[in-house]
C-alpha positions as CSV (number, residue, x, y, z in Angstrom):
1,M,101.7,-29.5,-69.1
2,N,101.5,-27.5,-72.2
3,E,105.0,-28.6,-73.3
4,W,104.0,-32.3,-72.7
5,L,100.9,-31.8,-74.8
6,Q,102.8,-30.1,-77.6
7,K,105.4,-33.0,-77.6
8,F,102.5,-35.6,-77.7
9,I,100.9,-33.8,-80.7
10,E,104.2,-33.6,-82.5
11,Q,104.7,-37.4,-82.0
12,I,101.3,-38.1,-83.3
13,K,102.0,-35.9,-86.4
14,T,105.3,-37.8,-86.9
15,L,103.6,-41.2,-86.7
16,W,100.7,-40.1,-88.9
17,G,103.2,-39.0,-91.5
18,K,105.0,-42.3,-91.5
19,W,101.7,-44.4,-91.7
20,T,100.4,-45.6,-95.0
21,L,96.9,-44.9,-96.3
22,V,95.6,-48.3,-95.2
23,Q,96.9,-47.8,-91.7
24,K,95.3,-44.4,-91.5
25,L,91.9,-45.8,-92.6
26,I,92.1,-48.7,-90.1
27,L,92.8,-46.2,-87.3
28,I,89.9,-44.0,-88.3
29,G,87.6,-47.0,-88.4
30,I,88.7,-48.1,-85.0
31,V,88.1,-44.6,-83.5
32,V,84.6,-44.4,-85.2
33,A,83.6,-47.9,-83.9
34,A,84.8,-47.0,-80.4
35,L,82.7,-43.8,-80.4
36,V,79.6,-45.6,-81.7
37,A,80.0,-48.3,-79.0
38,V,80.3,-45.7,-76.3
39,V,77.2,-44.0,-77.5
40,V,75.2,-47.2,-77.7
41,M,76.4,-48.2,-74.2
42,V,75.3,-44.9,-72.8
43,R,71.9,-45.1,-74.4
44,V,71.3,-48.7,-73.2
45,S,72.5,-47.9,-69.7
46,A,70.2,-44.9,-69.5
47,T,67.1,-46.9,-70.6
48,P,65.3,-48.5,-67.6
49,T,65.0,-52.2,-67.6
50,M,61.4,-53.4,-68.0
51,V,60.1,-57.0,-67.9
52,P,56.9,-58.0,-69.9
53,I,54.1,-59.6,-68.0
54,I,52.9,-61.3,-71.1
55,D,55.4,-61.5,-74.0
56,A,52.6,-61.5,-76.6
57,P,51.1,-58.1,-77.4
58,I,47.5,-57.5,-76.4
59,K,45.6,-55.9,-79.3
60,D,42.2,-55.7,-77.6
61,E,42.2,-52.3,-75.9
62,T,39.3,-53.2,-73.6
63,A,41.1,-56.3,-72.3
64,R,44.3,-54.3,-72.0
65,D,42.5,-51.6,-69.9
66,R,41.1,-54.3,-67.6
67,I,44.5,-55.8,-67.1
68,I,46.1,-52.4,-66.4
69,T,43.3,-51.5,-64.0
70,R,43.8,-54.8,-62.0
71,I,47.6,-54.2,-61.9
72,N,47.0,-50.7,-60.6
73,E,44.9,-52.1,-57.8
74,E,48.1,-54.0,-56.7
75,G,50.0,-50.7,-56.5
76,V,52.3,-51.6,-59.4
77,K,53.4,-49.1,-62.1
78,T,53.1,-50.4,-65.7
79,T,54.4,-49.4,-69.1
80,V,52.8,-50.3,-72.4
81,S,55.0,-50.5,-75.4
82,S,54.1,-49.4,-78.9
83,T,53.2,-53.0,-79.9
84,G,50.9,-53.4,-76.9
85,V,53.1,-55.4,-74.5
86,I,52.5,-54.6,-70.8
87,M,55.7,-54.4,-68.8
88,V,56.7,-53.9,-65.2
89,S,60.0,-53.2,-63.4
90,D,61.2,-56.6,-62.4
91,E,60.8,-60.4,-63.0
92,K,59.4,-61.2,-59.5
93,T,56.6,-58.7,-59.9
94,A,55.9,-59.9,-63.4
95,R,55.5,-63.5,-62.1
96,R,53.2,-62.5,-59.3
97,L,51.0,-60.3,-61.5
98,R,50.9,-63.0,-64.2
99,S,49.6,-65.5,-61.7
100,I,46.9,-63.1,-60.5
101,L,45.8,-62.4,-64.1
102,I,45.6,-66.1,-64.9
103,R,43.7,-66.9,-61.7
104,E,41.1,-64.2,-62.4
105,D,40.6,-65.0,-66.1
106,L,41.9,-61.7,-67.3
107,I,44.2,-63.2,-70.0
108,P,42.6,-62.7,-73.4
109,S,41.7,-65.9,-75.3
110,G,44.3,-66.8,-77.9
111,T,47.1,-65.2,-75.9
112,D,50.0,-67.3,-74.5
113,P,50.9,-66.0,-71.1
114,W,54.2,-68.0,-71.0
115,A,55.6,-67.5,-74.5
116,L,58.4,-70.0,-74.0
117,F,61.1,-71.0,-76.4
118,D,60.6,-68.4,-79.0
119,R,64.2,-68.9,-80.1
120,D,65.6,-72.4,-80.9
121,R,69.2,-73.5,-81.6
122,W,69.6,-75.5,-84.8
123,T,72.0,-77.9,-83.0
124,I,69.5,-79.1,-80.3
125,T,67.6,-82.4,-80.7
126,D,63.9,-83.0,-80.4
127,F,64.5,-85.0,-77.2
128,E,66.5,-82.3,-75.6
129,R,63.9,-79.7,-76.7
130,N,61.1,-81.7,-75.1
131,V,63.1,-82.2,-71.9
132,N,64.0,-78.5,-71.8
133,L,60.4,-77.5,-72.5
134,R,59.1,-79.7,-69.6
135,R,61.8,-78.4,-67.3
136,A,61.2,-74.8,-68.2
137,I,57.4,-75.1,-67.8
138,T,57.8,-76.8,-64.5
139,Q,60.2,-74.1,-63.3
140,M,58.0,-71.3,-64.6
141,V,54.8,-72.7,-62.9
142,T,56.7,-73.3,-59.7
143,E,57.9,-69.7,-59.6
144,H,54.4,-68.4,-60.3
145,V,52.8,-70.5,-57.6
146,K,55.4,-69.4,-55.1
147,A,54.7,-65.8,-56.1
148,L,51.2,-66.0,-54.7
149,D,50.7,-64.2,-51.4
150,D,49.1,-67.3,-49.7
151,V,51.9,-69.7,-50.6
152,D,55.1,-70.0,-48.7
153,D,56.6,-72.8,-50.8
154,A,55.6,-75.0,-53.8
155,N,56.8,-78.2,-55.5
156,V,55.4,-78.8,-59.0
157,T,55.7,-82.1,-61.0
158,I,54.5,-82.3,-64.6
159,V,54.4,-85.5,-66.7
160,M,54.1,-85.0,-70.5
161,P,54.0,-88.4,-72.2
162,E,55.2,-88.9,-75.8
163,R,52.7,-88.4,-78.5
164,Q,51.2,-91.6,-79.9
165,L,50.0,-92.2,-83.4
166,F,46.4,-93.0,-82.2
167,Q,44.5,-90.9,-79.8
168,A,43.2,-94.0,-78.0
169,D,46.8,-95.0,-77.1
170,Q,47.7,-91.5,-75.9
171,N,48.4,-91.2,-72.2
172,P,47.1,-88.0,-70.5
173,V,49.2,-85.1,-69.3
174,T,49.3,-85.1,-65.5
175,A,50.5,-82.5,-62.9
176,S,50.8,-82.5,-59.2
177,V,51.4,-79.5,-56.9
178,I,52.5,-79.6,-53.3
179,I,52.1,-76.2,-51.5
180,T,53.0,-75.0,-48.1
181,P,50.5,-72.3,-47.0
182,R,51.6,-69.3,-45.2
183,P,50.6,-68.9,-41.6
184,G,47.2,-67.4,-41.4
185,S,46.2,-68.1,-45.0
186,D,42.9,-69.6,-46.0
187,I,44.1,-71.1,-49.2
188,T,43.3,-74.6,-48.0
189,T,39.6,-73.8,-47.6
190,N,39.2,-71.1,-50.3
191,R,37.9,-72.8,-53.5
192,K,38.6,-69.8,-55.8
193,K,42.2,-69.7,-54.8
194,I,42.7,-73.4,-55.5
195,E,40.9,-73.0,-58.9
196,G,43.3,-70.2,-59.6
197,I,46.3,-72.6,-59.2
198,Q,44.5,-75.1,-61.5
199,K,44.1,-72.4,-64.2
200,I,47.8,-71.5,-63.9
201,L,48.7,-75.2,-64.7
202,K,46.2,-75.4,-67.5
203,F,47.5,-72.3,-69.2
204,A,51.1,-73.5,-68.9
205,V,50.7,-77.1,-70.0
206,E,49.0,-78.0,-73.3
207,G,46.4,-80.8,-73.0
208,L,46.2,-80.7,-69.2
209,K,42.7,-81.3,-67.9
210,D,41.2,-80.6,-64.4
211,E,40.8,-84.2,-63.6
212,N,44.5,-84.9,-64.1
213,I,45.6,-82.2,-61.7
214,V,46.2,-83.0,-58.0
215,I,46.9,-80.1,-55.5
216,T,47.8,-81.1,-52.0
217,D,49.2,-79.4,-48.9
218,Q,52.4,-80.3,-47.1
219,N,50.4,-82.9,-45.1
220,G,49.1,-84.7,-48.2
221,L,45.5,-83.4,-47.9
222,V,44.0,-83.0,-51.4
223,L,42.9,-79.4,-51.8
224,N,41.2,-79.6,-55.3
225,D,38.6,-82.2,-54.3
226,F,35.8,-79.9,-55.1
227,A,33.1,-82.6,-54.8
228,G,34.1,-83.1,-51.2
229,M,34.1,-79.3,-50.6
230,Q,30.4,-79.0,-51.5
231,D,29.4,-79.4,-47.9
232,L,32.0,-76.7,-46.9
233,D,30.6,-74.5,-49.7
234,R,27.1,-74.9,-48.4
235,L,28.4,-74.1,-44.9
236,E,30.1,-70.9,-46.2
237,L,27.0,-70.0,-48.1
238,S,24.9,-70.4,-45.0
239,K,27.4,-68.2,-43.0
240,R,27.3,-65.5,-45.7
241,E,23.5,-65.6,-45.6
242,Q,23.4,-65.3,-41.9
243,R,25.9,-62.4,-41.9
244,L,23.6,-60.7,-44.5
245,I,20.6,-61.1,-42.3
246,Q,22.5,-59.9,-39.2
247,S,23.7,-56.9,-41.1
248,L,20.2,-56.0,-42.2
249,E,18.9,-56.4,-38.6
250,A,21.7,-54.1,-37.4
251,Q,20.7,-51.5,-39.9
252,Y,17.0,-51.7,-39.0
253,R,17.9,-51.7,-35.2
254,A,20.0,-48.5,-35.6
255,S,17.3,-46.8,-37.7
256,V,14.5,-47.6,-35.1
257,L,16.7,-46.7,-32.1
258,K,17.7,-43.4,-33.7
259,A,14.0,-42.5,-34.3
260,L,12.8,-43.4,-30.8
261,Q,15.7,-42.3,-28.7
262,Q,15.5,-38.8,-30.0
263,I,12.0,-38.6,-28.5
264,Y,12.2,-40.8,-25.4
265,T,15.9,-40.6,-24.6
266,P,18.3,-43.7,-24.7
267,D,17.5,-44.5,-21.1
268,R,13.9,-45.2,-21.8
269,V,14.3,-47.2,-25.0
270,R,16.7,-50.1,-24.3
271,D,14.7,-53.3,-25.2
272,L,14.5,-53.7,-29.0
273,N,14.1,-57.0,-30.8
274,I,14.2,-57.3,-34.6
275,K,13.9,-60.5,-36.6
276,I,14.1,-60.6,-40.4
277,E,13.0,-63.6,-42.4
278,M,14.6,-63.7,-45.9
279,D,14.3,-65.8,-49.0
280,M,17.9,-66.3,-50.1
281,S,17.2,-68.2,-53.3
282,K,17.5,-66.6,-56.7
283,K,14.3,-66.8,-58.9
284,A,13.7,-66.1,-62.6
285,I,10.2,-64.9,-63.1
286,Q,8.6,-64.6,-66.5
287,T,5.2,-62.8,-66.9
288,E,3.0,-61.8,-69.8
289,E,0.8,-58.7,-69.8
290,F,-2.1,-58.0,-72.1
291,F,-3.4,-54.5,-72.5
292,P,-5.8,-52.8,-74.9
293,I,-4.6,-51.0,-78.1
294,T,-5.1,-47.2,-78.2
295,I,-6.8,-46.4,-81.5
296,K,-7.4,-42.7,-80.6
297,P,-5.4,-41.0,-77.9
298,D,-7.1,-38.8,-75.3
299,N,-7.3,-35.1,-76.1
300,P,-5.9,-33.2,-73.1
301,D,-7.9,-30.1,-74.1
302,T,-11.2,-31.8,-73.4
303,P,-12.6,-32.2,-69.9
304,Y,-13.5,-35.8,-70.5
305,D,-11.7,-38.9,-71.8
306,D,-12.4,-39.2,-75.5
307,S,-9.8,-41.9,-76.2
308,E,-10.8,-45.1,-78.1
309,L,-9.4,-48.5,-77.0
310,A,-9.8,-51.9,-78.6
311,K,-8.8,-55.3,-77.4
312,S,-7.4,-56.3,-80.8
313,I,-7.0,-55.0,-84.4
314,T,-7.7,-57.1,-87.5
315,R,-4.5,-57.3,-89.6
316,S,-5.6,-59.7,-92.3
317,Q,-8.8,-61.5,-93.4
318,S,-9.5,-64.1,-96.1
319,T,-12.6,-65.9,-97.3
320,S,-12.9,-69.2,-99.1
321,S,-15.9,-71.0,-100.6
322,T,-16.5,-74.5,-101.8
323,K,-19.3,-75.6,-104.2
324,W,-20.2,-79.1,-105.4
325,E,-23.0,-80.2,-107.8
326,G,-23.9,-83.6,-109.3
327,T,-25.8,-86.9,-109.0
328,G,-25.0,-90.0,-106.9
329,F,-25.4,-91.4,-103.5
330,N,-26.1,-88.8,-100.9
331,P,-25.2,-89.7,-97.3
332,E,-27.9,-89.3,-94.7
333,G,-25.7,-87.6,-92.1
334,P,-23.8,-84.5,-91.7
335,A,-20.9,-84.4,-94.1
336,G,-17.3,-84.2,-92.7
337,V,-18.3,-85.2,-89.1
338,E,-16.1,-87.9,-87.7
339,G,-16.8,-90.3,-84.9
340,Q,-20.3,-91.2,-86.0
341,T,-21.7,-94.5,-87.4
342,P,-21.7,-94.6,-91.2
343,P,-24.8,-93.1,-92.5
344,A,-27.3,-95.0,-94.6
345,F,-27.2,-94.3,-98.3
346,K,-30.1,-94.1,-100.7
347,D,-30.0,-94.8,-104.3
348,M,-30.7,-91.4,-105.6
349,S,-29.1,-91.6,-109.0
350,N,-32.1,-89.9,-110.4
351,L,-31.7,-86.9,-108.1
352,Y,-29.4,-83.8,-108.5
353,G,-27.3,-82.8,-105.4
354,K,-25.7,-79.5,-104.5
355,V,-23.3,-78.5,-101.6
356,E,-21.9,-75.1,-100.8
357,Q,-19.3,-74.2,-98.0
358,Q,-17.8,-70.9,-97.0
359,T,-14.7,-70.4,-94.7
360,L,-13.6,-67.1,-93.1
361,T,-9.9,-66.8,-91.8
362,Q,-9.1,-63.6,-89.7
363,N,-5.8,-62.6,-88.0
364,E,-6.1,-60.4,-84.9
365,E,-3.3,-58.4,-83.4
366,I,-3.2,-57.8,-79.6
367,N,-0.9,-55.8,-77.3
368,K,1.3,-58.2,-75.4
369,R,4.4,-57.7,-73.3
370,Q,6.7,-60.3,-71.8
371,I,8.7,-59.4,-68.7
372,Q,11.6,-61.5,-67.5
373,E,13.2,-60.6,-64.2
374,E,15.6,-62.3,-61.8
375,R,14.9,-61.7,-58.1
376,S,17.8,-61.7,-55.7
377,P,17.3,-62.5,-52.0
378,T,14.2,-60.7,-50.7
379,I,12.7,-60.0,-47.3
380,N,9.8,-62.2,-46.5
381,R,8.8,-60.7,-43.1
382,V,10.1,-58.2,-40.6
383,T,9.1,-58.5,-36.9
384,V,9.9,-55.7,-34.5
385,S,9.2,-55.5,-30.8
386,V,9.9,-52.3,-28.8
387,N,9.6,-51.7,-25.1
388,I,9.5,-48.1,-23.8
389,D,9.6,-47.1,-20.2
390,G,7.4,-44.4,-18.7
391,K,8.5,-41.5,-16.6
392,W,9.3,-41.4,-12.9
393,K,8.5,-38.2,-11.0
394,V,9.9,-37.3,-7.6
395,K,7.4,-36.0,-5.0
396,Y,8.1,-32.8,-3.1
397,N,6.8,-31.4,0.2
398,D,5.5,-27.9,0.8
399,K,9.1,-26.6,1.3
400,G,10.1,-27.8,-2.1
401,E,12.2,-30.7,-0.7
402,P,12.0,-34.3,-1.8
403,I,9.8,-36.5,0.4
404,I,11.9,-39.1,2.3
405,N,10.2,-42.3,3.3
406,K,10.9,-44.1,6.5
407,D,13.4,-46.4,4.9
408,N,15.4,-43.4,3.8
409,T,14.3,-43.6,0.1
410,I,12.9,-40.8,-2.0
411,E,9.2,-41.1,-2.8
412,R,8.5,-41.3,-6.5
413,E,5.5,-41.6,-8.8
414,Y,5.4,-43.6,-12.0
415,I,3.7,-42.0,-15.1
416,P,2.9,-44.5,-17.9
417,I,2.9,-43.6,-21.6
418,P,-0.6,-42.8,-23.0
419,D,-2.1,-45.2,-25.6
420,D,-2.2,-42.5,-28.3
421,E,1.5,-41.8,-27.8
422,L,2.2,-45.5,-28.2
423,K,0.3,-45.5,-31.5
424,K,2.4,-42.6,-32.7
425,A,5.6,-44.5,-31.7
426,Q,4.3,-47.6,-33.5
427,A,3.7,-45.5,-36.7
428,L,7.2,-44.1,-36.4
429,V,8.7,-47.6,-36.2
430,Q,6.7,-48.8,-39.2
431,D,8.0,-45.9,-41.3
432,A,11.6,-46.6,-40.1
433,I,11.5,-50.3,-41.3
434,G,9.4,-49.8,-44.4
435,F,6.3,-51.6,-43.0
436,S,4.4,-53.8,-45.5
437,R,1.1,-55.3,-44.5
438,S,1.0,-57.6,-47.5
439,R,4.4,-59.0,-46.6
440,G,3.1,-59.9,-43.1
441,D,5.3,-57.5,-41.1
442,S,4.6,-57.1,-37.4
443,V,5.4,-54.1,-35.2
444,T,4.7,-54.1,-31.5
445,V,5.3,-51.0,-29.2
446,Q,4.3,-51.3,-25.6
447,N,4.9,-49.6,-22.3
448,I,7.0,-51.8,-20.0
449,Q,8.1,-50.5,-16.5
450,F,11.8,-51.2,-16.3
451,D,13.4,-52.4,-13.1
452,R,15.2,-49.3,-11.7
453,T,15.8,-50.6,-8.1
454,K,19.6,-50.3,-8.4
455,E,19.5,-47.0,-10.2
456,F,17.1,-45.5,-7.6
457,A,19.2,-46.9,-4.7
458,E,22.2,-45.1,-6.1
459,Q,20.3,-41.9,-6.5
460,D,18.9,-42.1,-3.0
461,A,22.3,-42.8,-1.5
462,A,23.7,-39.8,-3.4
463,F,20.9,-37.6,-2.2
464,L,21.4,-38.6,1.4
465,R,25.1,-38.1,1.2
466,Q,24.5,-34.6,-0.3
467,R,22.0,-33.7,2.5
468,Q,24.4,-35.0,5.2
469,F,27.2,-33.0,3.7
470,Q,25.0,-29.9,3.7
471,V,24.1,-30.4,7.4
472,T,27.7,-31.0,8.2
473,M,28.7,-27.8,6.4
474,L,26.0,-25.8,8.2
475,L,27.2,-27.1,11.6
476,L,30.8,-26.3,10.6
477,L,29.9,-22.8,9.5
478,A,27.9,-22.3,12.7
479,G,30.9,-23.5,14.8
480,I,33.2,-21.2,12.9
481,T,30.8,-18.3,13.4
482,V,30.6,-18.9,17.1
483,L,34.4,-19.1,17.4
484,L,34.8,-15.9,15.5
485,V,32.2,-14.1,17.6
486,S,33.8,-15.4,20.8
487,F,37.2,-14.3,19.6
488,L,36.0,-10.8,18.8
489,I,34.3,-10.5,22.1
490,F,37.3,-11.8,23.9
491,R,39.5,-9.3,22.0
492,L,37.3,-6.4,22.8
493,V,37.0,-7.4,26.5
494,S,40.7,-7.9,26.8
495,R,41.5,-4.6,25.1
496,E,39.1,-2.8,27.4
497,L,40.6,-4.5,30.5
498,E,44.1,-3.7,29.3
499,R,43.1,-0.1,28.7
500,R,41.7,0.2,32.1
501,R,44.7,-1.4,33.7
502,R,47.0,1.0,31.8
503,L,44.9,4.0,32.8
504,R,44.9,2.9,36.5
505,E,48.7,2.4,36.4
506,E,49.2,5.7,34.7
507,E,46.9,7.3,37.3
508,L,48.9,5.8,40.2
509,S,52.2,6.8,38.6
510,R,50.9,10.3,38.1
511,Q,49.8,10.5,41.6
512,H,53.1,9.2,42.9
513,Q,54.9,11.7,40.7
514,M,52.8,14.5,41.8
515,M,53.3,13.6,45.4
516,R,57.1,13.4,44.8
517,E,57.1,16.7,43.0
518,S,55.1,18.4,45.6
519,A,57.5,17.1,48.2
520,L,60.4,18.4,46.2
521,R,58.9,21.8,45.8
522,Q,58.1,21.9,49.5
523,A,61.6,20.9,50.3
524,E,63.0,23.6,48.0
525,E,60.8,26.2,49.5
526,E,62.0,25.2,52.9
527,G,65.6,25.4,51.7
528,V,66.3,21.8,52.1
529,E,68.6,20.3,49.5
530,V,67.1,17.4,47.7
531,S,68.9,15.2,45.1
532,M,66.9,14.5,41.9
533,S,67.8,12.2,39.1
534,V,68.2,13.4,35.6
535,E,65.0,11.9,34.5
536,E,63.1,13.6,37.3
537,R,64.6,16.9,36.3
538,K,63.7,16.5,32.7
539,R,60.1,15.4,33.7
540,L,59.9,18.4,36.0
541,E,61.0,20.8,33.2
542,L,58.5,19.2,30.7
543,Q,55.7,19.6,33.3
544,E,56.5,23.2,33.9
545,N,56.7,23.9,30.1
546,A,53.3,22.1,29.6
547,I,51.8,24.2,32.4
548,N,53.1,27.4,30.9
549,M,51.9,26.4,27.4
550,A,48.5,25.6,28.8
551,K,48.3,29.0,30.3
552,E,49.5,30.7,27.2
553,H,47.7,28.5,24.5
554,P,44.7,26.8,26.1
555,E,42.9,26.0,22.8
556,D,45.9,24.2,21.3
557,V,46.3,22.1,24.4
558,A,42.7,21.2,24.4
559,Q,42.8,20.1,20.8
560,L,45.9,17.9,21.5
561,I,44.1,16.2,24.4
562,R,41.1,15.5,22.2
563,T,43.4,13.9,19.6
564,W,45.0,11.7,22.3
565,L,41.6,10.5,23.4
566,L,40.5,9.7,19.9
567,E,43.6,7.6,19.3
568,E,42.9,5.7,22.5
């Protein structure tokens, strides 16, 4: 390997020496260019590919933050470039998010979400440019509509007529969309989703208006006929209002039941009715309040109120006076009064007249406050009706056992709830619902005896089964006890009879043996030869040894006999 490398280096040196200066420079340039290309390729391949959602940069930080927050809600990771362009990982995600932003009006005004045809070729004609523009817009809008979660497929057609010299001769831009909803989607009845598709079209096509957009489903049913959807909107509004009322009634019911069942147990509080009447309309109320002006505040160190109040304060005042003197005709009526018959005049040229008039203009300042408020749906009235059962007490006899009637039922006594306790329960319910007398709320709490026939029948049957089981167990125990006692007596009697039989047999055997031994001794004494078995001889020897031992050790023999008797 080393030899091959040395030979290769020598060949390179030989070639390098043969090359001219120009050839050497060309080679060096090729090597440098190749190295630069390799470095650039490595850097580009290491950089992750990101697709902009909106090609135009978003300079408004507030709008950009809203867009990023909405994208984060979809679980998509975003990257913001130094110029303010928001980017995601792939084109499909960008189209889907772009549609969502357009539908929810999150695109800042003056920003083009499509940014098509930023680069033009100088060889393309105007006609080709227009055709390509319409085709690209149509394709882009189709992809964005398909990217919606509620759309399975979409077909978009856009008609962009040629521009005319006069606006009156200009044909409008039109667009039609045919969508295929996904199974289970509510896009055909959801107005906001249909409006979102209209907004996507309006953003994409310049000059397109709402009245020139037609959106249908695969069956040809027009979906953006919002005038025809008013009845449906009213129905949906009514459903939402009803759900709101039901939700409030459920909250009130849970609150009342929790308060009462902690005291009376859930079994005694089962019948609860709540009805809420609500005003679902929104009202704007404007009111004015007038209140006095504080000239001198109250001194807190004094035991009395020494404040000074005034209804108004004079801010400006002006006085004017008018004076007239001279001769002439003087009217016989009040000067300056309209609506009267002309007064009679007298010739009083020889008299001297004089008129004086003073006017006072005064501006007063008062304390006034205007209040504007908008009231959302409010509760007009709450009606609550609660039925609480009393207590049932089982009656017992002198032995502490429940009293059983003739029909095999337990005798019980009903104890109703006192009136003062019902009043306390009513106050508790009023506090739980926020009772308002001015609103016309009504709370009724009454003692109602619930029908517990089925419950008591089950309890009575269980009690009778338990009592029958107890009697059966007592009889069984008594029978077992009798059997045990009888067995013990039988065992004792049988053992005693067996002992007596054994003693009688032993006594007979002993007598027979004694008679035989006596006969043998008598025969030996008489010299008569008598044949004895081995057992008889051994027994005879043992008997003689026992007699001898009894004579020699009488106390030990007596103790042995006593031990035998105790064992028996």
